[in-house]
DSSP file (Angstrom, degrees, kcal/mol; ACC not computed):
  #  RESIDUE AA STRUCTURE BP1 BP2  ACC     N-H-->O    O-->H-N    N-H-->O    O-->H-N    TCO  KAPPA ALPHA  PHI   PSI    X-CA   Y-CA   Z-CA
    1    1 A M              0   0    0      0, 0.0     2,-0.1     0, 0.0    89,-0.1   0.000 360.0 360.0 360.0 124.9   22.6    0.0    3.5
    2    2 A P        -     0   0    0      0, 0.0     2,-0.3     0, 0.0    91,-0.1  -0.414 360.0-137.2 -63.6 139.7   21.5   -2.3    0.6
    3    3 A R        -     0   0    0     -2,-0.1     2,-0.4    86,-0.0    83,-0.0  -0.753  16.1-115.4 -99.7 146.5   21.6   -0.7   -2.8
    4    4 A I        -     0   0    0     -2,-0.3     2,-0.6    78,-0.1    82,-0.1  -0.667  24.6-134.6 -82.0 130.5   18.9   -1.2   -5.4
    5    5 A D    >   -     0   0    0     -2,-0.4     3,-2.1     1,-0.1     4,-0.2  -0.813   8.7-146.7 -86.8 120.4   20.2   -3.1   -8.5
    6    6 A E  G >  S+     0   0    0     -2,-0.6     3,-0.9     1,-0.3    -1,-0.1   0.677  94.8  66.0 -64.5 -18.1   18.9   -1.2  -11.5
    7    7 A R  G 3  S+     0   0    0      1,-0.2    -1,-0.3     3,-0.0    -2,-0.0   0.683  96.1  57.2 -78.6 -12.7   18.5   -4.4  -13.5
    8    8 A E  G <  S+     0   0    0     -3,-2.1    28,-0.7     2,-0.0     2,-0.4   0.417  91.7  89.0 -91.7  -1.2   15.8   -5.6  -11.1
    9    9 A V  E <   -A   35   0A   0     -3,-0.9     2,-0.5    -4,-0.2    26,-0.2  -0.841  67.2-148.7-103.0 136.9   13.7   -2.4  -11.8
   10   10 A E  E     -A   34   0A   0     24,-2.8    24,-2.5    -2,-0.4     2,-0.3  -0.900  17.3-163.1-103.6 126.3   11.2   -2.5  -14.6
   11   11 A W  E     +A   33   0A   0     -2,-0.5     2,-0.3    22,-0.2    22,-0.2  -0.808  14.9 176.0-111.7 148.9   10.6    0.9  -16.3
   12   12 A S  E     -A   32   0A   0     20,-1.7    20,-3.4    -2,-0.3     2,-0.4  -0.971  24.0-134.9-146.4 141.1    7.9    2.2  -18.5
   13   13 A A  E     +A   31   0A   0     -2,-0.3     2,-0.3    18,-0.2    18,-0.2  -0.787  30.5 170.8 -93.8 132.8    7.5    5.7  -19.9
   14   14 A V  E     -A   30   0A   0     16,-2.4    16,-1.8    -2,-0.4     2,-0.2  -0.885  40.3 -87.9-135.9 164.3    4.0    7.3  -19.7
   15   15 A R        -     0   0    0     -2,-0.3    13,-0.2    13,-0.2     2,-0.1  -0.557  46.6-120.0 -75.7 141.5    2.6   10.7  -20.4
   16   16 A A        -     0   0    0     11,-0.6     2,-0.2    -2,-0.2    -1,-0.1  -0.392  23.7-125.6 -79.6 159.9    2.7   13.0  -17.3
   17   17 A Q        +     0   0    0     -2,-0.1    -1,-0.1    52,-0.0     8,-0.0  -0.514  61.6  28.3 -96.5 168.8   -0.5   14.5  -15.9
   18   18 A G  S    S-     0   0    0     -2,-0.2     3,-0.2     2,-0.0     6,-0.1  -0.186  97.8 -11.7  85.2-169.7   -1.4   18.1  -15.2
   19   19 A A  S    S+     0   0    0      1,-0.2    -2,-0.0     5,-0.0    -3,-0.0  -0.267  73.2 110.1 -68.9 154.3   -0.3   21.4  -16.7
   20   20 A G    >   -     0   0    0      3,-0.0     3,-0.9    -4,-0.0     4,-0.4   0.216  59.3-141.8 159.7  -6.4    2.5   21.6  -19.1
   21   21 A G  T 3> S-     0   0    0      1,-0.2     4,-1.9     2,-0.2     3,-0.4  -0.280  70.2  -5.2  67.6-142.0    0.9   22.4  -22.4
   22   22 A Q  H 3> S+     0   0    0      1,-0.2     4,-1.6     2,-0.2     5,-0.3   0.834 130.5  59.0 -58.8 -36.0    2.2   20.9  -25.6
   23   23 A N  H <> S+     0   0    0     -3,-0.9     4,-2.3     1,-0.2    -1,-0.2   0.928 108.1  44.6 -60.9 -43.7    5.2   19.3  -24.0
   24   24 A V  H  4 S+     0   0    0     -4,-0.4    -8,-0.2    -3,-0.4    -1,-0.2   0.885 113.1  51.9 -67.2 -38.0    3.0   17.2  -21.6
   25   25 A N  H  < S+     0   0    0     -4,-1.9    -1,-0.2     1,-0.2    -2,-0.2   0.784 121.0  29.4 -77.2 -21.6    0.5   16.2  -24.4
   26   26 A K  H  < S+     0   0    0     -4,-1.6     2,-0.4    -3,-0.2    -2,-0.2   0.779 108.6  67.4-103.0 -31.1    3.2   15.0  -26.8
   27   27 A V     <  -     0   0    0     -4,-2.3     2,-1.4    -5,-0.3   -11,-0.6  -0.756  64.9-143.0-104.1 134.0    6.1   13.6  -24.8
   28   28 A S        +     0   0    0     -2,-0.4   -13,-0.2     1,-0.2    -4,-0.1  -0.625  46.3 144.2 -88.1  80.0    6.1   10.6  -22.5
   29   29 A S        +     0   0    0     -2,-1.4    48,-0.3    -5,-0.1    -1,-0.2   0.603  39.5  90.8 -98.1 -11.2    8.3   12.1  -19.9
   30   30 A A  E     -A   14   0A   0    -16,-1.8   -16,-2.4    -3,-0.2     2,-0.4  -0.508  65.7-144.4 -81.2 156.9    6.8   10.5  -16.8
   31   31 A V  E     -AB  13  68A   0     37,-2.7    37,-2.7   -18,-0.2     2,-0.5  -0.975  10.5-155.2-129.9 131.5    8.1    7.2  -15.5
   32   32 A H  E     -AB  12  67A   0    -20,-3.4   -20,-1.7    -2,-0.4     2,-0.5  -0.918  16.6-162.0 -99.9 128.0    6.5    4.2  -13.9
   33   33 A L  E     -AB  11  66A   0     33,-3.0    33,-2.5    -2,-0.5     2,-0.4  -0.932   4.7-169.2-111.5 132.4    9.0    2.2  -11.8
   34   34 A R  E     -AB  10  65A   0    -24,-2.5   -24,-2.8    -2,-0.5     2,-0.5  -0.989   4.6-178.0-121.8 121.2    8.0   -1.5  -10.9
   35   35 A F  E     -AB   9  64A   0     29,-2.5    29,-3.0    -2,-0.4     2,-0.9  -0.960  17.4-149.7-125.0 114.8   10.2   -3.2   -8.3
   36   36 A D  E     - B   0  63A   0    -28,-0.7     4,-0.4    -2,-0.5    27,-0.2  -0.722  11.9-168.0 -87.1 107.0    9.4   -6.9   -7.5
   37   37 A I  S >  S+     0   0    0     25,-2.4     3,-1.3    -2,-0.9     5,-0.3   0.916  79.7  50.0 -66.1 -48.3   10.4   -7.2   -3.9
   38   38 A P  T 3  S+     0   0    0      0, 0.0    -1,-0.2     0, 0.0    25,-0.1   0.813 114.1  45.7 -63.5 -25.8   10.3  -11.0   -3.5
   39   39 A A  T 3  S+     0   0    0     -3,-0.2    -2,-0.2   -31,-0.1    -3,-0.1   0.471  95.2 104.7 -94.9   0.3   12.3  -11.6   -6.6
   40   40 A S  S <  S-     0   0    0     -3,-1.3     7,-0.1    -4,-0.4    -3,-0.1  -0.283  78.1-121.1 -80.3 166.6   14.9   -8.9   -5.7
   41   41 A S  S    S+     0   0    0    -36,-0.1    -1,-0.1    -2,-0.0     3,-0.1   0.200  70.6 124.7 -91.7  16.4   18.4   -9.5   -4.4
   42   42 A L  S    S-     0   0    0     -5,-0.3   -38,-0.0     1,-0.1     5,-0.0  -0.363  75.6 -86.3 -70.3 153.6   17.8   -7.5   -1.2
   43   43 A P     >  -     0   0    0      0, 0.0     4,-2.4     0, 0.0     3,-0.3  -0.261  37.6-116.1 -60.1 150.9   18.5   -9.4    2.1
   44   44 A D  H  > S+     0   0    0      1,-0.2     4,-2.2     2,-0.2     5,-0.1   0.840 113.9  55.1 -62.3 -34.3   15.5  -11.4    3.5
   45   45 A A  H  > S+     0   0    0      2,-0.2     4,-2.0     1,-0.2    -1,-0.2   0.900 110.3  46.3 -67.1 -38.2   15.1   -9.2    6.6
   46   46 A V  H  > S+     0   0    0     -3,-0.3     4,-2.4     2,-0.2    -2,-0.2   0.913 110.7  52.7 -66.1 -43.3   14.8   -6.1    4.4
   47   47 A K  H  X S+     0   0    0     -4,-2.4     4,-2.4     1,-0.2    -2,-0.2   0.908 108.5  50.4 -58.7 -42.1   12.4   -7.8    2.1
   48   48 A E  H  X S+     0   0    0     -4,-2.2     4,-1.5     1,-0.2    -1,-0.2   0.934 113.1  46.2 -62.1 -47.3   10.1   -8.8    5.1
   49   49 A R  H  < S+     0   0    0     -4,-2.0     4,-0.3     1,-0.2    -1,-0.2   0.866 111.9  50.6 -67.7 -33.6   10.1   -5.3    6.4
   50   50 A L  H >< S+     0   0    0     -4,-2.4     3,-0.9     1,-0.2    -1,-0.2   0.883 112.0  46.8 -70.4 -37.5    9.4   -3.8    3.0
   51   51 A L  H 3< S+     0   0    0     -4,-2.4    -1,-0.2     1,-0.2    -2,-0.2   0.736 107.5  58.3 -74.7 -20.1    6.4   -6.2    2.4
   52   52 A A  T 3< S+     0   0    0     -4,-1.5    -1,-0.2    -5,-0.2    -2,-0.2   0.494  82.4 112.6 -86.4  -2.9    5.1   -5.4    5.9
   53   53 A L    <   -     0   0    0     -3,-0.9     2,-1.1    -4,-0.3     5,-0.1  -0.412  69.5-134.8 -65.1 142.4    4.9   -1.7    5.1
   54   54 A R        +     0   0    0     -2,-0.1     2,-0.4     3,-0.0    -1,-0.1  -0.701  53.7 144.4 -96.1  82.1    1.4   -0.3    4.9
   55   55 A D    >   -     0   0    0     -2,-1.1     3,-1.6     1,-0.1    -2,-0.0  -0.961  52.8-143.8-124.1 131.9    2.0    1.6    1.7
   56   56 A S  T 3  S+     0   0    0     -2,-0.4    -1,-0.1     1,-0.3    -2,-0.0   0.687 100.2  65.7 -70.5 -14.9   -0.5    2.2   -1.1
   57   57 A R  T 3  S+     0   0    0      2,-0.1     8,-3.2     7,-0.1     2,-0.5   0.497  85.5  88.5 -81.8  -2.9    2.3    1.9   -3.6
   58   58 A L  B <   -C   64   0A   0     -3,-1.6     6,-0.2     6,-0.2     2,-0.1  -0.843  69.4-147.5 -99.7 122.2    2.8   -1.8   -2.7
   59   59 A T    >   -     0   0    0      4,-2.5     3,-1.4    -2,-0.5    -4,-0.1  -0.383  28.7-106.9 -83.0 167.8    0.7   -4.4   -4.5
   60   60 A Q  T 3  S+     0   0    0      1,-0.2    -1,-0.1     2,-0.1    -2,-0.0   0.771 120.3  58.8 -62.5 -26.6   -0.6   -7.6   -3.1
   61   61 A E  T 3  S-     0   0    0      2,-0.1    -1,-0.2     1,-0.0    -3,-0.0   0.574 123.4-104.3 -79.7  -7.6    2.0   -9.5   -5.1
   62   62 A G  S <  S+     0   0    0     -3,-1.4   -25,-2.4     1,-0.3     2,-0.5   0.750  73.2 142.9  91.4  23.3    4.8   -7.6   -3.4
   63   63 A V  E     -B   36   0A   0    -27,-0.2    -4,-2.5   -26,-0.1     2,-0.6  -0.886  43.0-144.1-101.2 128.9    5.6   -5.2   -6.3
   64   64 A F  E     -BC  35  58A   0    -29,-3.0   -29,-2.5    -2,-0.5     2,-0.5  -0.806  17.8-166.6 -90.2 122.1    6.4   -1.6   -5.4
   65   65 A V  E     +B   34   0A   0     -8,-3.2     2,-0.4    -2,-0.6   -31,-0.2  -0.942   9.0 176.7-118.9 128.9    5.1    0.8   -8.1
   66   66 A L  E     -B   33   0A   0    -33,-2.5   -33,-3.0    -2,-0.5     2,-0.5  -0.954  16.0-154.7-126.7 145.4    6.2    4.4   -8.2
   67   67 A K  E     -B   32   0A   0     -2,-0.4     2,-0.5   -35,-0.2   -35,-0.2  -0.985   8.7-169.5-123.0 127.1    5.3    7.2  -10.6
   68   68 A A  E     +B   31   0A   0    -37,-2.7   -37,-2.7    -2,-0.5     9,-0.1  -0.950  27.3 141.9-115.7 121.0    7.8   10.1  -11.2
   69   69 A Q        +     0   0    0     -2,-0.5    -1,-0.1   -39,-0.2   -39,-0.1   0.125  36.5 107.7-144.3  24.9    6.5   13.1  -13.2
   70   70 A Q  S    S+     0   0    0      7,-0.1     2,-0.1     6,-0.1   -40,-0.1   0.838  72.8  56.9 -75.6 -32.7    8.1   16.0  -11.4
   71   71 A F  S    S-     0   0    0      2,-0.2   -42,-0.0   -42,-0.1     6,-0.0  -0.437  78.1-124.9 -98.5 171.8   10.6   16.8  -14.1
   72   72 A R  S    S+     0   0    0     -2,-0.1     2,-0.3   -42,-0.0    -1,-0.1   0.714  89.9  64.4 -85.6 -22.6   10.5   17.7  -17.8
   73   73 A T  S  > S-     0   0    0      1,-0.1     4,-1.7   -44,-0.0    -2,-0.2  -0.764  76.0-134.3-105.5 150.0   12.9   15.0  -18.9
   74   74 A Q  H  > S+     0   0    0     -2,-0.3     4,-2.5     1,-0.2     5,-0.2   0.891 106.1  54.9 -65.9 -41.5   12.4   11.2  -18.7
   75   75 A E  H  > S+     0   0    0      1,-0.2     4,-2.2     2,-0.2    -1,-0.2   0.882 107.0  48.7 -66.0 -36.7   16.0   10.7  -17.4
   76   76 A A  H  > S+     0   0    0      2,-0.2     4,-2.1     1,-0.2    -1,-0.2   0.909 112.0  49.7 -65.8 -39.8   15.5   13.1  -14.6
   77   77 A N  H  X S+     0   0    0     -4,-1.7     4,-2.8   -48,-0.3    -2,-0.2   0.887 108.9  53.3 -62.3 -40.0   12.2   11.4  -13.7
   78   78 A R  H  X S+     0   0    0     -4,-2.5     4,-2.5     1,-0.2     5,-0.2   0.947 111.1  45.3 -60.7 -47.7   14.0    8.0  -13.8
   79   79 A L  H  X S+     0   0    0     -4,-2.2     4,-2.2     1,-0.2    -1,-0.2   0.880 112.9  50.9 -62.4 -37.0   16.7    9.3  -11.4
   80   80 A D  H  X S+     0   0    0     -4,-2.1     4,-2.4     2,-0.2    -2,-0.2   0.919 111.0  48.1 -65.0 -44.9   14.0   10.8   -9.1
   81   81 A A  H  X S+     0   0    0     -4,-2.8     4,-2.4     1,-0.2    -2,-0.2   0.902 113.4  47.4 -64.7 -42.4   12.0    7.5   -9.0
   82   82 A L  H  X S+     0   0    0     -4,-2.5     4,-2.3    -5,-0.2    -1,-0.2   0.889 111.4  51.0 -66.2 -39.0   15.1    5.5   -8.2
   83   83 A R  H  X S+     0   0    0     -4,-2.2     4,-2.1    -5,-0.2    -2,-0.2   0.911 110.9  48.6 -62.8 -44.5   16.1    7.9   -5.5
   84   84 A R  H  X S+     0   0    0     -4,-2.4     4,-1.8     2,-0.2    -2,-0.2   0.888 111.4  49.1 -66.8 -41.0   12.7    7.7   -3.9
   85   85 A L  H  X S+     0   0    0     -4,-2.4     4,-2.1     2,-0.2    -1,-0.2   0.911 110.0  51.7 -62.1 -40.0   12.7    3.8   -4.1
   86   86 A Q  H  X S+     0   0    0     -4,-2.3     4,-2.9     1,-0.2    -2,-0.2   0.893 106.6  54.9 -62.5 -39.6   16.2    3.8   -2.5
   87   87 A E  H  X S+     0   0    0     -4,-2.1     4,-1.7     1,-0.2    -1,-0.2   0.886 108.2  48.0 -62.7 -38.2   14.8    6.1    0.3
   88   88 A V  H  X S+     0   0    0     -4,-1.8     4,-0.8     2,-0.2    -1,-0.2   0.902 112.8  47.9 -71.8 -37.2   12.0    3.6    1.1
   89   89 A V  H >X S+     0   0    0     -4,-2.1     3,-0.6     1,-0.2     4,-0.5   0.897 112.3  50.4 -67.6 -39.3   14.5    0.7    1.2
   90   90 A D  H >X S+     0   0    0     -4,-2.9     4,-0.6     1,-0.2     3,-0.5   0.836 102.3  61.4 -65.1 -31.5   16.8    2.7    3.4
   91   91 A S  H 3< S+     0   0    0     -4,-1.7    -1,-0.2     1,-0.2    -2,-0.2   0.777 116.0  30.9 -66.9 -25.7   14.0    3.5    5.8
   92   92 A V  H << S+     0   0    0     -4,-0.8    -1,-0.2    -3,-0.6    -2,-0.2   0.352  94.7  95.1-111.6   4.3   13.5   -0.2    6.6
   93   93 A A  H << S+     0   0    0     -3,-0.5     2,-0.5    -4,-0.5    -2,-0.1   0.889  78.3  60.0 -63.7 -41.9   17.1   -1.2    6.1
   94   94 A Q  S  < S-     0   0    0     -4,-0.6     3,-0.1     1,-0.1    -1,-0.0  -0.779  94.1-117.7 -94.0 129.8   18.0   -1.0    9.8
   95   95 A A        -     0   0    0     -2,-0.5    -2,-0.1     1,-0.1     3,-0.1  -0.373  34.7-105.2 -66.5 136.0   16.0   -3.1   12.2
   96   96 A P        -     0   0    0      0, 0.0    -1,-0.1     0, 0.0     2,-0.1  -0.365  38.8-105.6 -64.8 141.6   13.8   -1.2   14.7
   97   97 A R        -     0   0    0      1,-0.1     2,-0.4    -3,-0.1    -3,-0.0  -0.394  34.0-113.8 -64.5 141.0   15.1   -1.2   18.2
   98   98 A V        -     0   0    0     -2,-0.1     2,-0.4    -3,-0.1    -1,-0.1  -0.652  29.2-131.4 -79.6 129.7   13.2   -3.5   20.6
   99   99 A R        -     0   0    0     -2,-0.4     2,-0.5    -3,-0.0    -1,-0.0  -0.665  15.7-153.7 -87.7 132.4   11.5   -1.4   23.2
  100  100 A R        -     0   0    0     -2,-0.4     2,-0.1     1,-0.0    -1,-0.0  -0.909  21.6-118.9-103.5 127.3   12.0   -2.6   26.8
  101  101 A A        -     0   0    0     -2,-0.5     2,-0.3     1,-0.0    -1,-0.0  -0.353  34.0-171.0 -64.3 137.8    9.2   -1.7   29.2
  102  102 A T        -     0   0    0     -2,-0.1     3,-0.0     3,-0.0    -1,-0.0  -0.912  21.1-115.2-128.8 162.6   10.3    0.4   32.1
  103  103 A K        -     0   0    0     -2,-0.3     2,-0.0     1,-0.1     0, 0.0  -0.663  37.6-100.1 -94.0 151.2    8.5    1.5   35.3
  104  104 A P        -     0   0    0      0, 0.0    -1,-0.1     0, 0.0     5,-0.0  -0.375  44.6-106.1 -62.9 145.3    7.7    5.1   36.0
  105  105 A T     >  -     0   0    0      1,-0.1     4,-1.7    -3,-0.0     5,-0.2  -0.244  23.8-114.2 -69.8 164.2   10.1    6.9   38.3
  106  106 A Y  H  > S+     0   0    0      1,-0.2     4,-2.1     2,-0.2     5,-0.1   0.921 117.7  52.5 -65.2 -42.4    9.1    7.6   41.9
  107  107 A A  H  > S+     0   0    0      1,-0.2     4,-2.9     2,-0.2     5,-0.2   0.926 107.6  50.1 -58.5 -45.7    9.2   11.4   41.2
  108  108 A S  H  > S+     0   0    0      1,-0.2     4,-1.8     2,-0.2    -1,-0.2   0.848 110.8  50.0 -67.8 -30.1    7.0   11.1   38.1
  109  109 A R  H  X S+     0   0    0     -4,-1.7     4,-2.0     2,-0.2    -1,-0.2   0.902 110.4  50.2 -68.2 -39.5    4.4    9.1   40.2
  110  110 A Q  H  X S+     0   0    0     -4,-2.1     4,-2.3     2,-0.2    -2,-0.2   0.929 112.2  47.6 -63.8 -46.4    4.6   11.8   42.9
  111  111 A R  H  X S+     0   0    0     -4,-2.9     4,-2.2     1,-0.2    -1,-0.2   0.863 111.0  51.2 -60.0 -37.2    4.0   14.5   40.2
  112  112 A R  H  X S+     0   0    0     -4,-1.8     4,-1.6    -5,-0.2    -1,-0.2   0.894 112.4  44.9 -67.4 -43.0    1.2   12.5   38.8
  113  113 A L  H  X S+     0   0    0     -4,-2.0     4,-2.1     2,-0.2    -2,-0.2   0.826 112.1  53.1 -71.0 -34.3   -0.6   12.1   42.2
  114  114 A E  H  X S+     0   0    0     -4,-2.3     4,-2.4     2,-0.2    -2,-0.2   0.920 109.6  47.6 -67.5 -45.1    0.0   15.8   43.1
  115  115 A S  H  X S+     0   0    0     -4,-2.2     4,-2.5     1,-0.2    -2,-0.2   0.851 110.3  52.9 -68.3 -33.1   -1.6   17.0   39.8
  116  116 A K  H  X S+     0   0    0     -4,-1.6     4,-2.5     2,-0.2    -1,-0.2   0.934 109.6  48.9 -64.4 -44.5   -4.5   14.6   40.4
  117  117 A T  H  X S+     0   0    0     -4,-2.1     4,-1.9     2,-0.2    -2,-0.2   0.913 112.4  48.1 -60.3 -44.6   -5.0   16.2   43.9
  118  118 A Q  H  X S+     0   0    0     -4,-2.4     4,-2.2     1,-0.2    -1,-0.2   0.934 112.1  49.5 -62.7 -47.2   -4.8   19.7   42.5
  119  119 A R  H  X S+     0   0    0     -4,-2.5     4,-2.0     1,-0.2    -2,-0.2   0.893 110.0  50.0 -62.5 -39.5   -7.3   18.9   39.8
  120  120 A S  H  X S+     0   0    0     -4,-2.5     4,-2.1     2,-0.2    -1,-0.2   0.858 109.9  51.1 -67.6 -34.9   -9.8   17.3   42.2
  121  121 A S  H  X S+     0   0    0     -4,-1.9     4,-1.4    -5,-0.2    -1,-0.2   0.881 108.7  51.9 -71.3 -33.1   -9.6   20.4   44.5
  122  122 A V  H  < S+     0   0    0     -4,-2.2     4,-0.3     2,-0.2    -2,-0.2   0.898 112.7  45.4 -64.7 -39.8  -10.3   22.7   41.6
  123  123 A K  H >< S+     0   0    0     -4,-2.0     3,-1.0     1,-0.2     4,-0.3   0.858 108.2  56.5 -72.1 -33.3  -13.4   20.6   40.7
  124  124 A A  H >< S+     0   0    0     -4,-2.1     3,-1.0     1,-0.2    -1,-0.2   0.823 101.7  56.9 -67.6 -29.5  -14.5   20.5   44.2
  125  125 A L  T 3< S+     0   0    0     -4,-1.4    -1,-0.2     1,-0.2    -2,-0.2   0.565  91.9  73.5 -79.2  -4.4  -14.6   24.2   44.4
  126  126 A R  T <  S+     0   0    0     -3,-1.0    -1,-0.2    -4,-0.3    -2,-0.2   0.643  77.8 100.4 -78.9 -15.6  -16.9   24.4   41.4
  127  127 A G  S <  S-     0   0    0     -3,-1.0     2,-0.1    -4,-0.3    -3,-0.0   0.105  88.9 -69.2 -67.4-179.1  -19.9   23.2   43.5
  128  128 A K        -     0   0    0      1,-0.1     2,-0.4     0, 0.0    -1,-0.2  -0.462  52.0-113.0 -76.0 148.7  -22.6   25.3   44.9
  129  129 A V        -     0   0    0     -2,-0.1     2,-0.4    -3,-0.1    -1,-0.1  -0.639  33.9-165.6 -83.4 127.3  -21.6   27.6   47.7
  130  130 A R              0   0    0     -2,-0.4     0, 0.0     1,-0.1     0, 0.0  -0.916 360.0 360.0-115.4 142.5  -23.2   26.7   51.1
  131  131 A D              0   0    0     -2,-0.4    -1,-0.1     0, 0.0    -2,-0.0   0.448 360.0 360.0 -91.1 360.0  -23.4   28.9   54.2
């Protein structure tokens, strides 16, 4: 699994949102992480799969933006953001297996036809009763 080089990550501290009282209002404990995928040292295949993700945190320029504000300290939020970024990279690190088309088995075809026959007989019995 490719590791994220921390020197390629751009950090900025911002004030966290939500409840927290005086601490939230005064201290910039939340962290914005910006990771430029095309300029990174990741393998090309991993870069392609990252850029192909349909993720709202990915900009059109290929910059992955994360905001971490779960913890009270800036350092804990930095570690959390880095961990989350690494999880995203790990999720695309291994190439997806190519799916080979297979035919349904004989038994599954028979079961399907049998259930269709049963269903049609149930529906046929719903009609008006004739003497």
